[in-house]
mmCIF file as gemmi writes it, N, C-alpha and C atoms, coordinates in Angstrom:
data_model
loop_
_atom_site.group_PDB
_atom_site.id
_atom_site.type_symbol
_atom_site.label_atom_id
_atom_site.label_alt_id
_atom_site.label_comp_id
_atom_site.label_asym_id
_atom_site.label_entity_id
_atom_site.label_seq_id
_atom_site.pdbx_PDB_ins_code
_atom_site.Cartn_x
_atom_site.Cartn_y
_atom_site.Cartn_z
_atom_site.occupancy
_atom_site.B_iso_or_equiv
_atom_site.pdbx_formal_charge
_atom_site.auth_seq_id
_atom_site.auth_asym_id
_atom_site.pdbx_PDB_model_num
ATOM 1 N N . MET Axp A 1 ? -65.798 -66.888 55.396 1 0 ? 1 A 1
ATOM 2 C CA . MET Axp A 1 ? -66.928 -66.137 55.456 1 0 ? 1 A 1
ATOM 3 C C . MET Axp A 1 ? -67.2 -65.257 56.591 1 0 ? 1 A 1
ATOM 4 N N . ALA Axp A 2 ? -67.607 -64.115 56.359 1 0 ? 2 A 1
ATOM 5 C CA . ALA Axp A 2 ? -68.019 -62.943 57.33 1 0 ? 2 A 1
ATOM 6 C C . ALA Axp A 2 ? -69.554 -62.809 57.351 1 0 ? 2 A 1
ATOM 7 N N . TRP Axp A 3 ? -69.622 -62.505 58.868 1 0 ? 3 A 1
ATOM 8 C CA . TRP Axp A 3 ? -71.229 -62.512 58.851 1 0 ? 3 A 1
ATOM 9 C C . TRP Axp A 3 ? -71.401 -60.951 59.397 1 0 ? 3 A 1
ATOM 10 N N . ASN Axp A 4 ? -72.372 -60.408 59.226 1 0 ? 4 A 1
ATOM 11 C CA . ASN Axp A 4 ? -72.956 -59.152 59.509 1 0 ? 4 A 1
ATOM 12 C C . ASN Axp A 4 ? -74.221 -59.165 59.756 1 0 ? 4 A 1
ATOM 13 N N . ASP Axp A 5 ? -75.133 -59.598 60.945 1 0 ? 5 A 1
ATOM 14 C CA . ASP Axp A 5 ? -76.147 -59.851 61.26 1 0 ? 5 A 1
ATOM 15 C C . ASP Axp A 5 ? -76.817 -60.986 60.214 1 0 ? 5 A 1
ATOM 16 N N . ASN Axp A 6 ? -77.781 -60.693 59.389 1 0 ? 6 A 1
ATOM 17 C CA . ASN Axp A 6 ? -78.015 -61.735 58.485 1 0 ? 6 A 1
ATOM 18 C C . ASN Axp A 6 ? -77.425 -61.801 57.141 1 0 ? 6 A 1
ATOM 19 N N . ILE Axp A 7 ? -76.191 -61.277 56.901 1 0 ? 7 A 1
ATOM 20 C CA . ILE Axp A 7 ? -75.89 -60.792 55.493 1 0 ? 7 A 1
ATOM 21 C C . ILE Axp A 7 ? -74.367 -61.648 55.958 1 0 ? 7 A 1
ATOM 22 N N . GLY Axp A 8 ? -74.022 -62.58 54.813 1 0 ? 8 A 1
ATOM 23 C CA . GLY Axp A 8 ? -72.952 -63.21 54.668 1 0 ? 8 A 1
ATOM 24 C C . GLY Axp A 8 ? -71.787 -62.969 53.379 1 0 ? 8 A 1
ATOM 25 N N . PHE Axp A 9 ? -70.676 -63.071 53.701 1 0 ? 9 A 1
ATOM 26 C CA . PHE Axp A 9 ? -69.866 -62.792 52.479 1 0 ? 9 A 1
ATOM 27 C C . PHE Axp A 9 ? -68.676 -63.843 52.56 1 0 ? 9 A 1
ATOM 28 N N . GLY Axp A 10 ? -68.482 -64.242 51.51 1 0 ? 10 A 1
ATOM 29 C CA . GLY Axp A 10 ? -67.331 -65.305 51.238 1 0 ? 10 A 1
ATOM 30 C C . GLY Axp A 10 ? -66.965 -65.001 50.099 1 0 ? 10 A 1
ATOM 31 N N . GLU Axp A 11 ? -65.125 -64.902 50.271 1 0 ? 11 A 1
ATOM 32 C CA . GLU Axp A 11 ? -64.401 -64.521 49.261 1 0 ? 11 A 1
ATOM 33 C C . GLU Axp A 11 ? -64.044 -65.919 48.812 1 0 ? 11 A 1
ATOM 34 N N . TRP Axp A 12 ? -63.921 -66.241 47.2 1 0 ? 12 A 1
ATOM 35 C CA . TRP Axp A 12 ? -63.209 -67.413 46.629 1 0 ? 12 A 1
ATOM 36 C C . TRP Axp A 12 ? -62.462 -67.276 45.434 1 0 ? 12 A 1
ATOM 37 N N . ILE Axp A 13 ? -61.842 -68.23 44.97 1 0 ? 13 A 1
ATOM 38 C CA . ILE Axp A 13 ? -60.942 -68.298 43.85 1 0 ? 13 A 1
ATOM 39 C C . ILE Axp A 13 ? -61.202 -69.846 43.1 1 0 ? 13 A 1
ATOM 40 N N . GLY Axp A 14 ? -61.247 -69.881 42.136 1 0 ? 14 A 1
ATOM 41 C CA . GLY Axp A 14 ? -61.496 -70.841 41.024 1 0 ? 14 A 1
ATOM 42 C C . GLY Axp A 14 ? -60.653 -71.183 40.243 1 0 ? 14 A 1
ATOM 43 N N . ARG Axp A 15 ? -60.429 -72.268 39.953 1 0 ? 15 A 1
ATOM 44 C CA . ARG Axp A 15 ? -59.518 -72.718 38.755 1 0 ? 15 A 1
ATOM 45 C C . ARG Axp A 15 ? -60.217 -73.509 37.918 1 0 ? 15 A 1
ATOM 46 N N . SER Axp A 16 ? -60.163 -73.387 36.748 1 0 ? 16 A 1
ATOM 47 C CA . SER Axp A 16 ? -60.882 -73.903 35.626 1 0 ? 16 A 1
ATOM 48 C C . SER Axp A 16 ? -60.166 -74.244 34.209 1 0 ? 16 A 1
ATOM 49 N N . THR Axp A 17 ? -60.813 -75.071 33.701 1 0 ? 17 A 1
ATOM 50 C CA . THR Axp A 17 ? -59.99 -75.549 32.185 1 0 ? 17 A 1
ATOM 51 C C . THR Axp A 17 ? -61.31 -75.449 31.219 1 0 ? 17 A 1
ATOM 52 N N . PHE Axp A 18 ? -60.915 -74.434 30.122 1 0 ? 18 A 1
ATOM 53 C CA . PHE Axp A 18 ? -61.82 -73.952 29.188 1 0 ? 18 A 1
ATOM 54 C C . PHE Axp A 18 ? -61.814 -74.506 27.695 1 0 ? 18 A 1
ATOM 55 N N . ASN Axp A 19 ? -62.736 -75.027 27.33 1 0 ? 19 A 1
ATOM 56 C CA . ASN Axp A 19 ? -62.753 -75.485 25.655 1 0 ? 19 A 1
ATOM 57 C C . ASN Axp A 19 ? -63.85 -74.74 25.083 1 0 ? 19 A 1
ATOM 58 N N . GLY Axp A 20 ? -63.513 -74.208 24.055 1 0 ? 20 A 1
ATOM 59 C CA . GLY Axp A 20 ? -64.895 -73.587 23.169 1 0 ? 20 A 1
ATOM 60 C C . GLY Axp A 20 ? -64.359 -72.76 22.626 1 0 ? 20 A 1
ATOM 61 N N . LYS Axp A 21 ? -65.055 -71.551 22.256 1 0 ? 21 A 1
ATOM 62 C CA . LYS Axp A 21 ? -64.665 -70.513 21.391 1 0 ? 21 A 1
ATOM 63 C C . LYS Axp A 21 ? -65.368 -69.356 22.454 1 0 ? 21 A 1
ATOM 64 N N . ARG Axp A 22 ? -64.305 -68.193 21.939 1 0 ? 22 A 1
ATOM 65 C CA . ARG Axp A 22 ? -64.51 -66.969 23.212 1 0 ? 22 A 1
ATOM 66 C C . ARG Axp A 22 ? -63.937 -66.162 22.337 1 0 ? 22 A 1
ATOM 67 N N . TYR Axp A 23 ? -64.306 -64.62 22.148 1 0 ? 23 A 1
ATOM 68 C CA . TYR Axp A 23 ? -63.59 -63.339 21.729 1 0 ? 23 A 1
ATOM 69 C C . TYR Axp A 23 ? -62.841 -63.631 19.994 1 0 ? 23 A 1
ATOM 70 N N . GLY Axp A 24 ? -63.704 -64.806 19.567 1 0 ? 24 A 1
ATOM 71 C CA . GLY Axp A 24 ? -63.702 -64.789 18.239 1 0 ? 24 A 1
ATOM 72 C C . GLY Axp A 24 ? -62.251 -65.967 18.138 1 0 ? 24 A 1
ATOM 73 N N . LEU Axp A 25 ? -62.141 -66.727 19.125 1 0 ? 25 A 1
ATOM 74 C CA . LEU Axp A 25 ? -60.61 -67.482 19.206 1 0 ? 25 A 1
ATOM 75 C C . LEU Axp A 25 ? -61.129 -68.918 19.928 1 0 ? 25 A 1
ATOM 76 N N . GLU Axp A 26 ? -60.556 -69.887 19.124 1 0 ? 26 A 1
ATOM 77 C CA . GLU Axp A 26 ? -60.681 -71.392 19.537 1 0 ? 26 A 1
ATOM 78 C C . GLU Axp A 26 ? -59.474 -71.499 20.322 1 0 ? 26 A 1
ATOM 79 N N . ILE Axp A 27 ? -60.648 -72.224 21.58 1 0 ? 27 A 1
ATOM 80 C CA . ILE Axp A 27 ? -59.553 -72.028 22.841 1 0 ? 27 A 1
ATOM 81 C C . ILE Axp A 27 ? -59.777 -73.752 23.515 1 0 ? 27 A 1
ATOM 82 N N . LYS Axp A 28 ? -58.737 -74.551 23.455 1 0 ? 28 A 1
ATOM 83 C CA . LYS Axp A 28 ? -58.735 -75.732 24.001 1 0 ? 28 A 1
ATOM 84 C C . LYS Axp A 28 ? -57.791 -75.934 25.005 1 0 ? 28 A 1
ATOM 85 N N . ASN Axp A 29 ? -58.554 -76.541 26.081 1 0 ? 29 A 1
ATOM 86 C CA . ASN Axp A 29 ? -57.467 -77.057 27.447 1 0 ? 29 A 1
ATOM 87 C C . ASN Axp A 29 ? -56.863 -76.009 27.891 1 0 ? 29 A 1
ATOM 88 N N . LYS Axp A 30 ? -57.317 -74.692 27.912 1 0 ? 30 A 1
ATOM 89 C CA . LYS Axp A 30 ? -56.684 -73.441 28.76 1 0 ? 30 A 1
ATOM 90 C C . LYS Axp A 30 ? -56.908 -73.285 30.06 1 0 ? 30 A 1
ATOM 91 N N . LYS Axp A 31 ? -56.203 -73.369 30.902 1 0 ? 31 A 1
ATOM 92 C CA . LYS Axp A 31 ? -56.41 -73.076 32.659 1 0 ? 31 A 1
ATOM 93 C C . LYS Axp A 31 ? -56.357 -71.686 32.999 1 0 ? 31 A 1
ATOM 94 N N . PHE Axp A 32 ? -57.524 -71.199 33.842 1 0 ? 32 A 1
ATOM 95 C CA . PHE Axp A 32 ? -57.487 -70.162 34.008 1 0 ? 32 A 1
ATOM 96 C C . PHE Axp A 32 ? -57.748 -69.944 35.559 1 0 ? 32 A 1
ATOM 97 N N . GLU Axp A 33 ? -57.767 -68.629 36.302 1 0 ? 33 A 1
ATOM 98 C CA . GLU Axp A 33 ? -58.343 -68.321 37.256 1 0 ? 33 A 1
ATOM 99 C C . GLU Axp A 33 ? -59.342 -67.491 37.242 1 0 ? 33 A 1
ATOM 100 N N . ILE Axp A 34 ? -60.232 -67.467 38.303 1 0 ? 34 A 1
ATOM 101 C CA . ILE Axp A 34 ? -61.334 -66.084 38.524 1 0 ? 34 A 1
ATOM 102 C C . ILE Axp A 34 ? -61.764 -66.428 40.289 1 0 ? 34 A 1
ATOM 103 N N . MET Axp A 35 ? -61.88 -65.064 40.437 1 0 ? 35 A 1
ATOM 104 C CA . MET Axp A 35 ? -62.034 -64.717 41.909 1 0 ? 35 A 1
ATOM 105 C C . MET Axp A 35 ? -63.396 -63.9 42.06 1 0 ? 35 A 1
ATOM 106 N N . GLY Axp A 36 ? -63.894 -64.173 43.122 1 0 ? 36 A 1
ATOM 107 C CA . GLY Axp A 36 ? -65.377 -62.845 43.562 1 0 ? 36 A 1
ATOM 108 C C . GLY Axp A 36 ? -65.984 -63.625 44.845 1 0 ? 36 A 1
ATOM 109 N N . VAL Axp A 37 ? -67.116 -63.012 44.94 1 0 ? 37 A 1
ATOM 110 C CA . VAL Axp A 37 ? -67.473 -63.048 46.359 1 0 ? 37 A 1
ATOM 111 C C . VAL Axp A 37 ? -68.842 -63.42 46.207 1 0 ? 37 A 1
ATOM 112 N N . ASP Axp A 38 ? -69.492 -64.352 47.293 1 0 ? 38 A 1
ATOM 113 C CA . ASP Axp A 38 ? -70.969 -64.992 47.413 1 0 ? 38 A 1
ATOM 114 C C . ASP Axp A 38 ? -71.43 -64.005 48.629 1 0 ? 38 A 1
ATOM 115 N N . ILE Axp A 39 ? -72.716 -63.362 48.184 1 0 ? 39 A 1
ATOM 116 C CA . ILE Axp A 39 ? -73.2 -62.804 49.087 1 0 ? 39 A 1
ATOM 117 C C . ILE Axp A 39 ? -74.653 -63.628 49.463 1 0 ? 39 A 1
ATOM 118 N N . LEU Axp A 40 ? -74.789 -64.311 50.781 1 0 ? 40 A 1
ATOM 119 C CA . LEU Axp A 40 ? -76.034 -64.879 51.449 1 0 ? 40 A 1
ATOM 120 C C . LEU Axp A 40 ? -76.637 -63.854 52.278 1 0 ? 40 A 1
ATOM 121 N N . ILE Axp A 41 ? -78.113 -64.074 52.286 1 0 ? 41 A 1
ATOM 122 C CA . ILE Axp A 41 ? -79.019 -63.252 52.938 1 0 ? 41 A 1
ATOM 123 C C . ILE Axp A 41 ? -79.802 -64.695 53.718 1 0 ? 41 A 1
ATOM 124 N N . ILE Axp A 42 ? -79.928 -64.664 55.194 1 0 ? 42 A 1
ATOM 125 C CA . ILE Axp A 42 ? -80.541 -65.181 55.792 1 0 ? 42 A 1
ATOM 126 C C . ILE Axp A 42 ? -81.759 -64.91 56.708 1 0 ? 42 A 1
ATOM 127 N N . ASP Axp A 43 ? -82.851 -65.325 56.774 1 0 ? 43 A 1
ATOM 128 C CA . ASP Axp A 43 ? -83.778 -64.996 57.242 1 0 ? 43 A 1
ATOM 129 C C . ASP Axp A 43 ? -83.651 -65.394 59.147 1 0 ? 43 A 1
ATOM 130 N N . LYS Axp A 44 ? -84.558 -64.992 60.047 1 0 ? 44 A 1
ATOM 131 C CA . LYS Axp A 44 ? -84.358 -65.123 61.473 1 0 ? 44 A 1
ATOM 132 C C . LYS Axp A 44 ? -84.359 -66.758 61.885 1 0 ? 44 A 1
ATOM 133 N N . GLU Axp A 45 ? -85.186 -67.54 60.979 1 0 ? 45 A 1
ATOM 134 C CA . GLU Axp A 45 ? -84.854 -69.077 61.182 1 0 ? 45 A 1
ATOM 135 C C . GLU Axp A 45 ? -83.746 -69.728 60.604 1 0 ? 45 A 1
ATOM 136 N N . LYS Axp A 46 ? -82.735 -68.956 59.759 1 0 ? 46 A 1
ATOM 137 C CA . LYS Axp A 46 ? -81.622 -69.42 59.565 1 0 ? 46 A 1
ATOM 138 C C . LYS Axp A 46 ? -81.613 -69.852 58.085 1 0 ? 46 A 1
ATOM 139 N N . GLU Axp A 47 ? -82.8 -69.555 57.324 1 0 ? 47 A 1
ATOM 140 C CA . GLU Axp A 47 ? -83.351 -70.032 55.965 1 0 ? 47 A 1
ATOM 141 C C . GLU Axp A 47 ? -82.597 -69.008 55.217 1 0 ? 47 A 1
ATOM 142 N N . LEU Axp A 48 ? -82.184 -69.622 53.797 1 0 ? 48 A 1
ATOM 143 C CA . LEU Axp A 48 ? -81.812 -68.98 52.749 1 0 ? 48 A 1
ATOM 144 C C . LEU Axp A 48 ? -82.93 -67.999 52.353 1 0 ? 48 A 1
ATOM 145 N N . VAL Axp A 49 ? -82.374 -66.386 52.229 1 0 ? 49 A 1
ATOM 146 C CA . VAL Axp A 49 ? -83.417 -65.754 51.453 1 0 ? 49 A 1
ATOM 147 C C . VAL Axp A 49 ? -83.009 -65.451 49.85 1 0 ? 49 A 1
ATOM 148 N N . LYS Axp A 50 ? -81.698 -65.592 49.95 1 0 ? 50 A 1
ATOM 149 C CA . LYS Axp A 50 ? -81.227 -64.623 48.56 1 0 ? 50 A 1
ATOM 150 C C . LYS Axp A 50 ? -79.683 -65.205 48.748 1 0 ? 50 A 1
ATOM 151 N N . GLU Axp A 51 ? -79.121 -65.422 47.329 1 0 ? 51 A 1
ATOM 152 C CA . GLU Axp A 51 ? -77.755 -65.555 47.342 1 0 ? 51 A 1
ATOM 153 C C . GLU Axp A 51 ? -77.03 -65.051 46.087 1 0 ? 51 A 1
ATOM 154 N N . GLU Axp A 52 ? -76.381 -64.195 45.839 1 0 ? 52 A 1
ATOM 155 C CA . GLU Axp A 52 ? -75.748 -63.766 44.71 1 0 ? 52 A 1
ATOM 156 C C . GLU Axp A 52 ? -74.044 -63.981 44.617 1 0 ? 52 A 1
ATOM 157 N N . ARG Axp A 53 ? -73.691 -64.055 43.475 1 0 ? 53 A 1
ATOM 158 C CA . ARG Axp A 53 ? -72.325 -64.263 42.867 1 0 ? 53 A 1
ATOM 159 C C . ARG Axp A 53 ? -71.932 -63.179 42.537 1 0 ? 53 A 1
ATOM 160 N N . VAL Axp A 54 ? -70.772 -62.449 42.733 1 0 ? 54 A 1
ATOM 161 C CA . VAL Axp A 54 ? -69.971 -61.406 42.423 1 0 ? 54 A 1
ATOM 162 C C . VAL Axp A 54 ? -68.742 -61.82 41.717 1 0 ? 54 A 1
ATOM 163 N N . TYR Axp A 55 ? -68.674 -61.686 40.339 1 0 ? 55 A 1
ATOM 164 C CA . TYR Axp A 55 ? -67.055 -62.045 39.981 1 0 ? 55 A 1
ATOM 165 C C . TYR Axp A 55 ? -66.31 -60.658 39.78 1 0 ? 55 A 1
ATOM 166 N N . TYR Axp A 56 ? -65.159 -60.62 40.498 1 0 ? 56 A 1
ATOM 167 C CA . TYR Axp A 56 ? -64.663 -59.117 40.401 1 0 ? 56 A 1
ATOM 168 C C . TYR Axp A 56 ? -63.245 -59.084 39.608 1 0 ? 56 A 1
ATOM 169 N N . ASN Axp A 57 ? -62.87 -60.079 38.413 1 0 ? 57 A 1
ATOM 170 C CA . ASN Axp A 57 ? -61.712 -60.079 37.497 1 0 ? 57 A 1
ATOM 171 C C . ASN Axp A 57 ? -62.194 -60.734 36.664 1 0 ? 57 A 1
ATOM 172 N N . LEU Axp A 58 ? -63.157 -60.373 35.871 1 0 ? 58 A 1
ATOM 173 C CA . LEU Axp A 58 ? -63.337 -61.143 34.497 1 0 ? 58 A 1
ATOM 174 C C . LEU Axp A 58 ? -62.888 -60.651 33.311 1 0 ? 58 A 1
ATOM 175 N N . LEU Axp A 59 ? -62.113 -59.659 33.559 1 0 ? 59 A 1
ATOM 176 C CA . LEU Axp A 59 ? -61.338 -59.072 32.705 1 0 ? 59 A 1
ATOM 177 C C . LEU Axp A 59 ? -59.8 -60.12 32.582 1 0 ? 59 A 1
ATOM 178 N N . SER Axp A 60 ? -59.248 -60.09 33.838 1 0 ? 60 A 1
ATOM 179 C CA . SER Axp A 60 ? -58.424 -60.953 34.02 1 0 ? 60 A 1
ATOM 180 C C . SER Axp A 60 ? -58.563 -62.416 33.161 1 0 ? 60 A 1
ATOM 181 N N . VAL Axp A 61 ? -59.706 -62.833 32.85 1 0 ? 61 A 1
ATOM 182 C CA . VAL Axp A 61 ? -59.867 -64.487 32.309 1 0 ? 61 A 1
ATOM 183 C C . VAL Axp A 61 ? -59.304 -64.146 30.944 1 0 ? 61 A 1
ATOM 184 N N . LEU Axp A 62 ? -59.828 -62.801 30.215 1 0 ? 62 A 1
ATOM 185 C CA . LEU Axp A 62 ? -59.471 -62.873 29.008 1 0 ? 62 A 1
ATOM 186 C C . LEU Axp A 62 ? -57.824 -62.744 28.872 1 0 ? 62 A 1
ATOM 187 N N . GLU Axp A 63 ? -57.331 -61.978 29.864 1 0 ? 63 A 1
ATOM 188 C CA . GLU Axp A 63 ? -55.719 -61.538 29.822 1 0 ? 63 A 1
ATOM 189 C C . GLU Axp A 63 ? -55.312 -63.021 29.777 1 0 ? 63 A 1
ATOM 190 N N . GLN Axp A 64 ? -55.752 -63.759 30.535 1 0 ? 64 A 1
ATOM 191 C CA . GLN Axp A 64 ? -55.077 -65.304 30.78 1 0 ? 64 A 1
ATOM 192 C C . GLN Axp A 64 ? -54.979 -66.171 29.854 1 0 ? 64 A 1
ATOM 193 N N . ILE Axp A 65 ? -56.495 -65.965 28.891 1 0 ? 65 A 1
ATOM 194 C CA . ILE Axp A 65 ? -56.665 -66.712 27.984 1 0 ? 65 A 1
ATOM 195 C C . ILE Axp A 65 ? -55.603 -66.641 26.585 1 0 ? 65 A 1
ATOM 196 N N . CYS Axp A 66 ? -55.535 -64.984 26.782 1 0 ? 66 A 1
ATOM 197 C CA . CYS Axp A 66 ? -54.626 -64.713 25.44 1 0 ? 66 A 1
ATOM 198 C C . CYS Axp A 66 ? -53.543 -64.784 25.64 1 0 ? 66 A 1
ATOM 199 N N . LYS Axp A 67 ? -52.769 -64.838 26.958 1 0 ? 67 A 1
ATOM 200 C CA . LYS Axp A 67 ? -51.357 -65.109 27.271 1 0 ? 67 A 1
ATOM 201 C C . LYS Axp A 67 ? -51.158 -66.741 27.072 1 0 ? 67 A 1
ATOM 202 N N . ASN Axp A 68 ? -52.103 -67.353 27.261 1 0 ? 68 A 1
ATOM 203 C CA . ASN Axp A 68 ? -51.849 -68.97 27.266 1 0 ? 68 A 1
ATOM 204 C C . ASN Axp A 68 ? -52.135 -69.257 25.625 1 0 ? 68 A 1
ATOM 205 N N . LEU Axp A 69 ? -52.599 -68.242 25.023 1 0 ? 69 A 1
ATOM 206 C CA . LEU Axp A 69 ? -52.518 -68.996 23.368 1 0 ? 69 A 1
ATOM 207 C C . LEU Axp A 69 ? -51.312 -67.832 22.834 1 0 ? 69 A 1
ATOM 208 N N . GLU Axp A 70 ? -50.483 -67.114 23.569 1 0 ? 70 A 1
ATOM 209 C CA . GLU Axp A 70 ? -49.475 -66.463 23.035 1 0 ? 70 A 1
ATOM 210 C C . GLU Axp A 70 ? -49.993 -65.434 21.888 1 0 ? 70 A 1
ATOM 211 N N . VAL Axp A 71 ? -51.068 -64.906 22.233 1 0 ? 71 A 1
ATOM 212 C CA . VAL Axp A 71 ? -51.612 -63.93 20.906 1 0 ? 71 A 1
ATOM 213 C C . VAL Axp A 71 ? -51.59 -62.574 21.843 1 0 ? 71 A 1
ATOM 214 N N . LYS Axp A 72 ? -51.621 -61.404 21.047 1 0 ? 72 A 1
ATOM 215 C CA . LYS Axp A 72 ? -51.345 -59.964 21.804 1 0 ? 72 A 1
ATOM 216 C C . LYS Axp A 72 ? -52.883 -59.769 22.077 1 0 ? 72 A 1
ATOM 217 N N . CYS Axp A 73 ? -53.328 -59.296 22.927 1 0 ? 73 A 1
ATOM 218 C CA . CYS Axp A 73 ? -54.715 -59.053 23.387 1 0 ? 73 A 1
ATOM 219 C C . CYS Axp A 73 ? -54.773 -57.567 22.957 1 0 ? 73 A 1
ATOM 220 N N . LYS Axp A 74 ? -55.967 -57.479 22.598 1 0 ? 74 A 1
ATOM 221 C CA . LYS Axp A 74 ? -56.476 -55.807 22.295 1 0 ? 74 A 1
ATOM 222 C C . LYS Axp A 74 ? -56.149 -55.079 23.691 1 0 ? 74 A 1
ATOM 223 N N . ASP Axp A 75 ? -55.638 -53.566 23.478 1 0 ? 75 A 1
ATOM 224 C CA . ASP Axp A 75 ? -55.687 -52.698 24.653 1 0 ? 75 A 1
ATOM 225 C C . ASP Axp A 75 ? -54.347 -53.135 25.416 1 0 ? 75 A 1
ATOM 226 N N . GLU Axp A 76 ? -53.615 -54.201 25.048 1 0 ? 76 A 1
ATOM 227 C CA . GLU Axp A 76 ? -52.818 -54.579 25.787 1 0 ? 76 A 1
ATOM 228 C C . GLU Axp A 76 ? -51.22 -53.867 25.834 1 0 ? 76 A 1
């Protein structure tokens, strides 16, 4: 986590397992990774004013799912 006055930035990576339907595919127990950054804004009393989460590789989730299913992704 890095802070610039009252704004904090923290990068993260998550690992998850997906079950369900996405992109017209039935997906069961497929693992994938996703990365992003959380942005926190606090006031002078150190109270949380706002929190935002930004994902910066959502497209790779689709690619990982397709590779796990051994199907050819569109635009690959």
